N, CA, C and O atoms as a GROMACS GRO file, in nm:
protein
  328
    1UNK      N    1  10.545   9.408   8.622
    1UNK     CA    2  10.425   9.455   8.692
    1UNK      C    3  10.340   9.542   8.600
    1UNK      O    4  10.218   9.527   8.594
    2UNK      N    5  10.406   9.635   8.529
    2UNK     CA    6  10.333   9.725   8.440
    2UNK      C    7  10.264   9.647   8.328
    2UNK      O    8  10.150   9.676   8.292
    3UNK      N    9  10.335   9.547   8.273
    3UNK     CA   10  10.276   9.466   8.167
    3UNK      C   11  10.154   9.391   8.216
    3UNK      O   12  10.055   9.378   8.143
    4UNK      N   13  10.160   9.340   8.338
    4UNK     CA   14  10.047   9.266   8.395
    4UNK      C   15   9.924   9.356   8.401
    4UNK      O   16   9.814   9.314   8.364
    5UNK      N   17   9.941   9.480   8.448
    5UNK     CA   18   9.828   9.572   8.459
    5UNK      C   19   9.775   9.608   8.320
    5UNK      O   20   9.654   9.624   8.302
    6UNK      N   21   9.865   9.622   8.223
    6UNK     CA   22   9.823   9.652   8.086
    6UNK      C   23   9.740   9.535   8.030
    6UNK      O   24   9.639   9.556   7.964
    7UNK      N   25   9.785   9.413   8.058
    7UNK     CA   26   9.712   9.294   8.012
    7UNK      C   27   9.573   9.287   8.076
    7UNK      O   28   9.475   9.256   8.009
    8UNK      N   29   9.566   9.317   8.205
    8UNK     CA   30   9.437   9.315   8.275
    8UNK      C   31   9.344   9.419   8.213
    8UNK      O   32   9.228   9.391   8.187
    9UNK      N   33   9.396   9.540   8.190
    9UNK     CA   34   9.314   9.646   8.129
    9UNK      C   35   9.261   9.602   7.993
    9UNK      O   36   9.143   9.621   7.963
   10UNK      N   37   9.348   9.542   7.911
   10UNK     CA   38   9.306   9.495   7.778
   10UNK      C   39   9.201   9.384   7.789
   10UNK      O   40   9.109   9.377   7.708
   11UNK      N   41   9.216   9.300   7.891
   11UNK     CA   42   9.123   9.188   7.909
   11UNK      C   43   8.984   9.236   7.952
   11UNK      O   44   8.883   9.180   7.909
   12UNK      N   45   8.979   9.339   8.038
   12UNK     CA   46   8.848   9.384   8.089
   12UNK      C   47   8.782   9.491   8.002
   12UNK      O   48   8.664   9.520   8.021
   13UNK      N   49   8.854   9.549   7.907
   13UNK     CA   50   8.796   9.653   7.822
   13UNK      C   51   8.665   9.611   7.753
   13UNK      O   52   8.570   9.689   7.751
   14UNK      N   53   8.658   9.488   7.697
   14UNK     CA   54   8.532   9.449   7.631
   14UNK      C   55   8.411   9.452   7.725
   14UNK      O   56   8.298   9.473   7.680
   15UNK      N   57   8.433   9.431   7.854
   15UNK     CA   58   8.323   9.438   7.950
   15UNK      C   59   8.269   9.581   7.956
   15UNK      O   60   8.148   9.602   7.958
   16UNK      N   61   8.359   9.678   7.957
   16UNK     CA   62   8.317   9.819   7.956
   16UNK      C   63   8.243   9.852   7.827
   16UNK      O   64   8.140   9.921   7.830
   17UNK      N   65   8.294   9.802   7.713
   17UNK     CA   66   8.228   9.827   7.585
   17UNK      C   67   8.085   9.772   7.587
   17UNK      O   68   7.992   9.837   7.540
   18UNK      N   69   8.070   9.652   7.642
   18UNK     CA   70   7.939   9.586   7.646
   18UNK      C   71   7.844   9.661   7.740
   18UNK      O   72   7.730   9.690   7.705
   19UNK      N   73   7.893   9.691   7.862
   19UNK     CA   74   7.808   9.758   7.961
   19UNK      C   75   7.763   9.895   7.913
   19UNK      O   76   7.648   9.935   7.932
   20UNK      N   77   7.856   9.968   7.849
   20UNK     CA   78   7.822  10.103   7.804
   20UNK      C   79   7.766  10.104   7.662
   20UNK      O   80   7.728  10.210   7.613
   21UNK      N   81   7.760   9.988   7.595
   21UNK     CA   82   7.705   9.979   7.460
   21UNK      C   83   7.779  10.064   7.360
   21UNK      O   84   7.719  10.121   7.269
   22UNK      N   85   7.912  10.074   7.377
   22UNK     CA   86   7.990  10.161   7.291
   22UNK      C   87   8.133  10.106   7.281
   22UNK      O   88   8.209  10.108   7.377
   23UNK      N   89   8.168  10.056   7.161
   23UNK     CA   90   8.301   9.998   7.144
   23UNK      C   91   8.406  10.103   7.114
   23UNK      O   92   8.525  10.072   7.109
   24UNK      N   93   8.364  10.228   7.095
   24UNK     CA   94   8.460  10.334   7.066
   24UNK      C   95   8.498  10.413   7.190
   24UNK      O   96   8.579  10.505   7.184
   25UNK      N   97   8.439  10.376   7.303
   25UNK     CA   98   8.466  10.447   7.427
   25UNK      C   99   8.612  10.421   7.468
   25UNK      O  100   8.662  10.309   7.458
   26UNK      N  101   8.679  10.524   7.514
   26UNK     CA  102   8.819  10.509   7.554
   26UNK      C  103   8.824  10.475   7.703
   26UNK      O  104   8.780  10.553   7.787
   27UNK      N  105   8.879  10.358   7.733
   27UNK     CA  106   8.893  10.313   7.872
   27UNK      C  107   9.041  10.312   7.906
   27UNK      O  108   9.119  10.241   7.842
   28UNK      N  109   9.080  10.390   8.006
   28UNK     CA  110   9.217  10.388   8.053
   28UNK      C  111   9.216  10.389   8.206
   28UNK      O  112   9.110  10.382   8.268
   29UNK      N  113   9.333  10.398   8.266
   29UNK     CA  114   9.343  10.390   8.412
   29UNK      C  115   9.268  10.503   8.483
   29UNK      O  116   9.226  10.487   8.597
   30UNK      N  117   9.251  10.616   8.415
   30UNK     CA  118   9.184  10.732   8.476
   30UNK      C  119   9.034  10.734   8.453
   30UNK      O  120   8.964  10.819   8.508
   31UNK      N  121   8.983  10.641   8.372
   31UNK     CA  122   8.838  10.638   8.345
   31UNK      C  123   8.763  10.614   8.476
   31UNK      O  124   8.803  10.532   8.558
   32UNK      N  125   8.653  10.687   8.493
   32UNK     CA  126   8.576  10.678   8.618
   32UNK      C  127   8.433  10.724   8.591
   32UNK      O  128   8.403  10.771   8.482
   33UNK      N  129   8.347  10.711   8.691
   33UNK     CA  130   8.209  10.762   8.673
   33UNK      C  131   8.207  10.911   8.639
   33UNK      O  132   8.110  10.960   8.580
   34UNK      N  133   8.311  10.984   8.677
   34UNK     CA  134   8.317  11.127   8.645
   34UNK      C  135   8.350  11.152   8.498
   34UNK      O  136   8.312  11.256   8.443
   35UNK      N  137   8.421  11.058   8.435
   35UNK     CA  138   8.463  11.080   8.296
   35UNK      C  139   8.375  11.007   8.195
   35UNK      O  140   8.382  11.037   8.076
   36UNK      N  141   8.293  10.912   8.240
   36UNK     CA  142   8.206  10.837   8.150
   36UNK      C  143   8.061  10.858   8.191
   36UNK      O  144   8.018  10.814   8.298
   37UNK      N  145   7.989  10.926   8.105
   37UNK     CA  146   7.851  10.969   8.136
   37UNK      C  147   7.759  10.853   8.174
   37UNK      O  148   7.677  10.866   8.265
   38UNK      N  149   7.772  10.739   8.104
   38UNK     CA  150   7.680  10.626   8.126
   38UNK      C  151   7.714  10.547   8.252
   38UNK      O  152   7.640  10.456   8.288
   39UNK      N  153   7.824  10.578   8.320
   39UNK     CA  154   7.871  10.500   8.434
   39UNK      C  155   7.792  10.539   8.559
   39UNK      O  156   7.830  10.630   8.632
   40UNK      N  157   7.682  10.468   8.580
   40UNK     CA  158   7.599  10.493   8.700
   40UNK      C  159   7.607  10.369   8.790
   40UNK      O  160   7.687  10.279   8.766
   41UNK      N  161   7.524  10.365   8.892
   41UNK     CA  162   7.531  10.254   8.988
   41UNK      C  163   7.498  10.120   8.922
   41UNK      O  164   7.559  10.018   8.957
   42UNK      N  165   7.404  10.118   8.830
   42UNK     CA  166   7.370   9.993   8.762
   42UNK      C  167   7.487   9.948   8.673
   42UNK      O  168   7.521   9.830   8.670
   43UNK      N  169   7.546  10.042   8.603
   43UNK     CA  170   7.662  10.009   8.520
   43UNK      C  171   7.774   9.954   8.608
   43UNK      O  172   7.842   9.858   8.569
   44UNK      N  173   7.793  10.013   8.724
   44UNK     CA  174   7.898   9.968   8.817
   44UNK      C  175   7.876   9.821   8.854
   44UNK      O  176   7.970   9.741   8.854
   45UNK      N  177   7.752   9.785   8.886
   45UNK     CA  178   7.719   9.647   8.922
   45UNK      C  179   7.748   9.554   8.804
   45UNK      O  180   7.809   9.449   8.822
   46UNK      N  181   7.704   9.593   8.685
   46UNK     CA  182   7.727   9.510   8.566
   46UNK      C  183   7.875   9.495   8.535
   46UNK      O  184   7.920   9.387   8.494
   47UNK      N  185   7.952   9.602   8.555
   47UNK     CA  186   8.097   9.594   8.533
   47UNK      C  187   8.161   9.496   8.630
   47UNK      O  188   8.240   9.410   8.590
   48UNK      N  189   8.126   9.508   8.757
   48UNK     CA  190   8.187   9.423   8.860
   48UNK      C  191   8.150   9.276   8.837
   48UNK      O  192   8.237   9.189   8.846
   49UNK      N  193   8.023   9.249   8.808
   49UNK     CA  194   7.980   9.111   8.782
   49UNK      C  195   8.055   9.055   8.661
   49UNK      O  196   8.103   8.941   8.664
   50UNK      N  197   8.065   9.135   8.556
   50UNK     CA  198   8.136   9.091   8.436
   50UNK      C  199   8.283   9.064   8.463
   50UNK      O  200   8.338   8.964   8.416
   51UNK      N  201   8.346   9.152   8.540
   51UNK     CA  202   8.489   9.136   8.572
   51UNK      C  203   8.509   9.013   8.661
   51UNK      O  204   8.602   8.936   8.640
   52UNK      N  205   8.422   8.995   8.760
   52UNK     CA  206   8.434   8.877   8.848
   52UNK      C  207   8.424   8.748   8.768
   52UNK      O  208   8.501   8.655   8.790
   53UNK      N  209   8.329   8.742   8.675
   53UNK     CA  210   8.311   8.621   8.593
   53UNK      C  211   8.433   8.598   8.505
   53UNK      O  212   8.488   8.488   8.501
   54UNK      N  213   8.474   8.702   8.435
   54UNK     CA  214   8.585   8.690   8.340
   54UNK      C  215   8.715   8.652   8.411
   54UNK      O  216   8.788   8.564   8.364
   55UNK      N  217   8.744   8.716   8.522
   55UNK     CA  218   8.872   8.697   8.590
   55UNK      C  219   8.866   8.585   8.696
   55UNK      O  220   8.967   8.551   8.757
   56UNK      N  221   8.746   8.530   8.716
   56UNK     CA  222   8.725   8.423   8.815
   56UNK      C  223   8.773   8.464   8.955
   56UNK      O  224   8.848   8.393   9.021
   57UNK      N  225   8.726   8.583   8.997
   57UNK     CA  226   8.758   8.636   9.129
   57UNK      C  227   8.631   8.692   9.191
   57UNK      O  228   8.530   8.709   9.123
   58UNK      N  229   8.636   8.719   9.320
   58UNK     CA  230   8.523   8.783   9.390
   58UNK      C  231   8.576   8.904   9.466
   58UNK      O  232   8.680   8.898   9.530
   59UNK      N  233   8.500   9.012   9.456
   59UNK     CA  234   8.534   9.133   9.531
   59UNK      C  235   8.445   9.140   9.654
   59UNK      O  236   8.329   9.099   9.650
   60UNK      N  237   8.498   9.192   9.763
   60UNK     CA  238   8.415   9.216   9.881
   60UNK      C  239   8.354   9.356   9.869
   60UNK      O  240   8.404   9.441   9.796
   61UNK      N  241   8.246   9.379   9.940
   61UNK     CA  242   8.178   9.509   9.938
   61UNK      C  243   8.275   9.619   9.982
   61UNK      O  244   8.276   9.727   9.924
   62UNK      N  245   8.356   9.591  10.083
   62UNK     CA  246   8.448   9.694  10.132
   62UNK      C  247   8.555   9.728  10.027
   62UNK      O  248   8.598   9.843  10.018
   63UNK      N  249   8.599   9.628   9.949
   63UNK     CA  250   8.696   9.656   9.842
   63UNK      C  251   8.632   9.746   9.736
   63UNK      O  252   8.695   9.841   9.688
   64UNK      N  253   8.510   9.715   9.700
   64UNK     CA  254   8.441   9.790   9.595
   64UNK      C  255   8.410   9.933   9.637
   64UNK      O  256   8.409  10.024   9.554
   65UNK      N  257   8.384   9.953   9.764
   65UNK     CA  258   8.344  10.084   9.814
   65UNK      C  259   8.454  10.189   9.794
   65UNK      O  260   8.425  10.308   9.783
   66UNK      N  261   8.578  10.145   9.788
   66UNK     CA  262   8.689  10.239   9.779
   66UNK      C  263   8.740  10.264   9.637
   66UNK      O  264   8.828  10.347   9.617
   67UNK      N  265   8.685  10.194   9.539
   67UNK     CA  266   8.734  10.209   9.402
   67UNK      C  267   8.688  10.342   9.341
   67UNK      O  268   8.570  10.376   9.345
   68UNK      N  269   8.784  10.415   9.285
   68UNK     CA  270   8.751  10.546   9.227
   68UNK      C  271   8.764  10.551   9.076
   68UNK      O  272   8.703  10.636   9.011
   69UNK      N  273   8.845  10.460   9.018
   69UNK     CA  274   8.864  10.462   8.874
   69UNK      C  275   8.911  10.325   8.823
   69UNK      O  276   8.930  10.232   8.901
   70UNK      N  277   8.929  10.315   8.693
   70UNK     CA  278   8.967  10.188   8.631
   70UNK      C  279   9.104  10.142   8.680
   70UNK      O  280   9.127  10.023   8.699
   71UNK      N  281   9.196  10.236   8.700
   71UNK     CA  282   9.328  10.200   8.750
   71UNK      C  283   9.322  10.127   8.883
   71UNK      O  284   9.395  10.031   8.906
   72UNK      N  285   9.233  10.173   8.972
   72UNK     CA  286   9.218  10.107   9.102
   72UNK      C  287   9.153   9.970   9.087
   72UNK      O  288   9.186   9.877   9.160
   73UNK      N  289   9.061   9.956   8.992
   73UNK     CA  290   9.000   9.825   8.964
   73UNK      C  291   9.108   9.729   8.916
   73UNK      O  292   9.117   9.615   8.962
   74UNK      N  293   9.190   9.775   8.821
   74UNK     CA  294   9.299   9.692   8.766
   74UNK      C  295   9.396   9.652   8.878
   74UNK      O  296   9.439   9.537   8.884
   75UNK      N  297   9.429   9.746   8.966
   75UNK     CA  298   9.519   9.716   9.078
   75UNK      C  299   9.461   9.610   9.170
   75UNK      O  300   9.532   9.521   9.216
   76UNK      N  301   9.332   9.621   9.197
   76UNK     CA  302   9.265   9.524   9.284
   76UNK      C  303   9.263   9.386   9.218
   76UNK      O  304   9.287   9.285   9.285
   77UNK      N  305   9.233   9.381   9.089
   77UNK     CA  306   9.235   9.253   9.016
   77UNK      C  307   9.376   9.192   9.024
   77UNK      O  308   9.392   9.072   9.048
   78UNK      N  309   9.476   9.276   9.004
   78UNK     CA  310   9.614   9.231   9.006
   78UNK      C  311   9.649   9.165   9.140
   78UNK      O  312   9.713   9.060   9.141
   79UNK      N  313   9.609   9.226   9.251
   79UNK     CA  314   9.639   9.168   9.382
   79UNK      C  315   9.559   9.040   9.406
   79UNK      O  316   9.608   8.948   9.471
   80UNK      N  317   9.437   9.033   9.353
   80UNK     CA  318   9.352   8.914   9.371
   80UNK      C  319   9.401   8.796   9.289
   80UNK      O  320   9.381   8.681   9.329
   81UNK      N  321   9.464   8.821   9.177
   81UNK     CA  322   9.509   8.714   9.087
   81UNK      C  323   9.636   8.646   9.137
   81UNK      O  324   9.674   8.541   9.085
   82UNK      N  325   9.701   8.704   9.236
   82UNK     CA  326   9.828   8.647   9.284
   82UNK      C  327   9.805   8.527   9.373
   82UNK      O  328   9.900   8.467   9.423
   0.00000   0.00000   0.00000
């Protein structure tokens, strides 16, 4: 289970680099709009669209409303991929 989440994090990291225009940004499970200055509502939309395309999944509005950090995004992707 832990390896799966690590793989998902590694897979989606380039999306964060692209959206934030910074490949040196550190993305981990605790990363959130509070820890990343550029993470605003537009960035959130771009991240979600990028993740949906890459992972071939769709998130519902209610699922997205409760996400607080990258760890929760990874967890949601993990449950959707099953």
